[in-house]
Each structure stands twice: as C-alpha cells, then as structure tokens.
N, C-alpha and C positions, 0 to 999 in steps of 0.2 A: 817508574813503570806504571803505577796507578794513575798518575797524572796523564800520561800518554793514552791509556785506555779510556779515561774519562773524556778526554778531548776527542778521541776517535768516535766514541759513543755519541757525544753531543753533536759532532759533525754529521754523523749518519742520520740522527734524528732530524736535524735542521734541513739537510738535503732532501730527505724523504718528504718533509712538509713543503719544501720549496718547489719540488718537481711533481708533487702529487696532482693527479687529475681530479678536479672537482666534478662529482657526478650529481647532476640535478635531475630529479624525476621528470619524465615527460609530462607537460601540462595537460590537464584534462579540461573539458569544457566546464564553464561555470554556470550554465543554465541548460534546462531541458524542457521541451514541450512534447508531451506524449499523448497520442491518440491510441485508444485500446479497445479491444473487443474481448468479451469474456463469456465463459460458460459456467453455470452454477450447478454442479452435479448434486450438491447436498444443501438443502435449506429446510429449517424446521421453525414453525410458528408456535410460540408458547403463549397461552392466555390462561391465567388463573390456575396454573399447575397442569393443565391439559396441553399436550403437544400434538401437532399434526405436521406431517411431512408435505412438502409441495413437490410438484413435478420438476424435472430439470429445467432450468431457466437460462436466460442469456442477458448480457449486460453490455452497455456502451459507456465509454468514459473518456475524459480529457484531464490532464494534469500539467501543472507547471511547477518546476523546482528550480531554485536558485541556490548554488553552492556557496557557503560562507568560507570555505577553505577547499581542500582537495578531497575531503571525506564527508562532511556533514552538509546537508541541504535542507532548506525549508521551502514549503510551497503550499499550493492549494489545488483543489480539483473537484470534479463532480462526476457522478456516474448515474446512469438510468438503468434500473433493473426492469426489463420488460415484463409485462404481466405473466404470472405463472399460476396455474391451477393447483388447488389442493389435491393431494394424491388419492385419498380414500373417502373421507366422510363429508366434507363440505362442498357445496356447489359454488362456483365463482372463482375469482382470481385475486391476487394481491400484487402490488408493485411498489417499489421504493425509489426515491431519488435522493441519495446522500450528497450534501455539499460539505466539504471538509477542508481543514488545514492539516498539514502533515510534516513529518520529519523523515529524512532518509539518510542512512549511513552506508557508504559504499567502500569496498575494499578491492584494490586492484588484484587481478588474478595473475600471479607470477610475472608482474611487471608489464603486462600488456595494457596500455593506457585506454584502448577502446573497449576492452572487455572487463567486466567487473561483476561481482556479486553484491547484493545489497539487502538490507533489512529496513522495513518501513513501519511507521505507526501513524495513525490518523485519528482525528476527533472532529466532530461537527454535528450538523443537524440533518436528519433524514425525513423527507416528506413521505407520508403514507397514503397510497392511493388504492383502496380496495374496489372491487367490482363484484359484490355479492348481495344477497338478500337479508343478511342478519347483522350488518354493521351500518351505522349512520353517524353523522357528526364526528368524523375521524380527525385525528391530528397526529403529526409525526412526533419525533423526539430525538433524544441523544443518539448519536452514531459514533461508534469507535471500532477500530480494526487494527490488525497487525499482520505482517506477512514478510515473505522473503522472495527474492527473485534474482535474475541474472540479466545483464545487458551485454549483448554481443553485437558490437558496432551499432547499428540503428534498430536492432530488434530487441524488444524487452519482453521477457517472460516472467510472470510472477504468480504466486499463490497467496491469497488473502483470506483470513478468517475475520468476519465482521459480525457485529451485533447492532441491530436497528430497533430502537424502542418506539412504541406507538400507543395510542389510546383511542377508544371509540365508545359510542353508546349503542347498546343493544336495541334492536328493533322490537324484540319480544317484550322486555320489561323496562326499557328505558334506563337500565343500569349502566354505570360507567365502568369500563374495563381497561386495564393496562396489559400490554403484552410486549413481546420482542420476537424478532426473527434472528436466528443464528444461521449464517450462510458461509459456505466455503466456495470461493470463486477462483477460477484459473483464467488468467488474462494473457493475451498476446497483443503487443502494441508496437507502434512505430515511433521512433524518437527523432525529433527535429532539434538540432542544436543551434 
C-alpha cells in the first residue's frame, strides 16, 4: 500500500510539473528618455552657518536611463534651475545647473508593466550662477540628490531632495566662502521609450 501511495504521489508531482503553465512577467522597456518640468516650493541657501530662503522656483530637465535588468537602471541627466530671488534679506537671484549620473530602482505596481513606483539617487556637479551684488568669482560643486516617484504609462511624477554645493568670493572683503543650497523639487515629466 505504501508503494502504491508513493507511486501515486510521484505521478501527481510529475504531471503537475509537466502540465504547469510557465508564467513569464511582462517585459518592460529597457531604456527611458524623460523630459520634465518642476516646481521648487522650498529652497534654502546656507553660507557660513547663516541660512536664507529663496522664493518658489522652477526647473527644466532631461534624463536618460538604461535598465540592466527589469528593476535597476543607470543613467545621466541635467536640470536647469531657473533664477530665483532671495525671499527676505538679499537682493538678486541664484540659479543652478546640475549635471549628474544616477541609479533608479523600479517596482511593478500589482503586475501592471506600464505603471511602477521608483526610488532614485544621483550624484554629479552643479554649476552655480548668481546674479547679485555681493558675490564674485563663483564656482559650483558637488551635487547629490535622492527621491521617489511613480510612472504611469508615459507620465512621470517625482519628488526630489537635492544638495548643491558652491563657493564664491565676497565683493566686500574678498574672502572665500563655501555654501550649499538644499532644495525640494516636484517634477512632472513625459517619458519616451
């Protein structure tokens, strides 16, 4: 009796494998080119321990990502933060232009291959372009950022927190100063595959 039960069990296992349907996940695109427009509701410039808020800003950007598998992608991009004025104390404006490489990890949302959430991290160089009376001989510096977003077919929505480092010489006493801008950006983009 045990031999018969063992044979029936083995036969059922074998037939279930033989007639099983192999499910392969729907293929996702292996590259993306994204054109995006953003708003920057919060940006703070910090120099020597003193911080100053800027007015709401806007930004334009382009990115290219190549997927190494179905989840991880590497790529590069550039954004241009349009000039934004200081909110209270300083006259003039500042602008940045980050150039970066990045990594992106996506996760399908409940099996829908065209829609997914993602997390991203970027690092690069940010050019610094001020237009005011107290800075001269400016230079950019290290740029890094991280964020999350969602892609719904060809629409990309993301929230990014970034740090842009810079340096300048003061017009008043010719001293060298280092600073950084911390910015929250909300982007809406269109994805070409």
